[in-house]
C-alpha positions, 0 to 999 in steps of 0.5 A: 747368165753370161753373154755367150749364151745369147751367141748361136753359130757366131750370130747374136740371138734376137729374142721377139718377147710376146705379150699374151693378153690382147696381143696373142689371145683376145681379151674377154669380158670375164677376164677378171672372174678368175682373180675374184674367185681365187680370193674368195676362195681364199678369204671366204668373201668375194671382193666387191671393189674392182681395179677399174684399170687393169690393162698392162698389170702384171698378175701380182700387181693387180692382185695386190691391187685388188686385195688393197681396194678390199681391205684385205692383207697383201700376205695373202698373195702367195695363197691367192696365187697357189689357188689361181694356178689350181683354178687355171688348171681345173678350167683347162681340164674342162675345156676352156677355149680361148680365141687367138688374135689375128695372124698369130700363128703366121707371125710366130712362124715368120719370126722363126723363119727369120732366125729369131726366138719366140719368147713371152714377157707376160704379167701371167704366171708360167702355168696360167700363161701355158694354159691360156696359150693351150685354150687358144690353139698355139702350140706352146713348144714354139716358145723358149720358155727358158728365156721367157718372162712371167709376172706372177710375183713381179709388183710392176711391169717395170720390174718384169722388163728389168729382169728381161733386160738383165737376163737377156744381156749380150743379146737383142730383144724386142717386146710386142705388146698391146698397151701403153704400159707395155711400152713405158715398161719396155722404155724402162729396160731399153728394149724396143717396142712393137705396139699391136692394136688388137687389145684395149687400146686402138692405134691412135692411143698407142702412137704416142708411145716410143713404139718402133711401129704401131700395127693394127693387127698381126695380119695386116702389119706383120710386114711392118713389124718384120721390117721394124725388127730387121732395120732395128737390128741393123742400127741397135747395140745388144742390150746391157 
């Protein structure tokens, strides 16, 4: 994608790339259940060994880790991802509800009001991401899906952010996430990181990252997020 596609009315486009779990939507105690269900329904046996630190992993990475931990072949991944999509659809059609993190709607509106573009950078696949947002009452049409990035087939989050950096070359971008792995992956692609402590990690655990700012949530920290982006736009070059 050429650099010219990231200009509008002579202004360089700025993308705010939102993570989903822990950033836009609350994590739940049953977050990994659908992964186990998908593997069980493909293989006929439920995994007994869990991955203990899944936060910040892409779906592809996490599913491969679960398969490996349970001595199951990696080439099952495409079938498991397909079944995960099917189960996610069934869950959505059954009226699944998720809880938004505080201030999400207001933050999305403020990003748009500043002339920036709301997009996604998530470890979820595209269909699962859409169902999660809908379940939390978040308008999916507020996001630029063409310039969003999904991790169902990404082996690591670094792979995901590298794709974002390459695709958005010539623009400005910021990743908003809730884990140190989000920050490390943002660093590897040269994309500024903003940390929000509404996921599994508290603000003190996120401060050692390279984050432009660490905020407790999108209510108390929204002004700080907006200031950090504006200040960075004033000094930072576009992605290369």
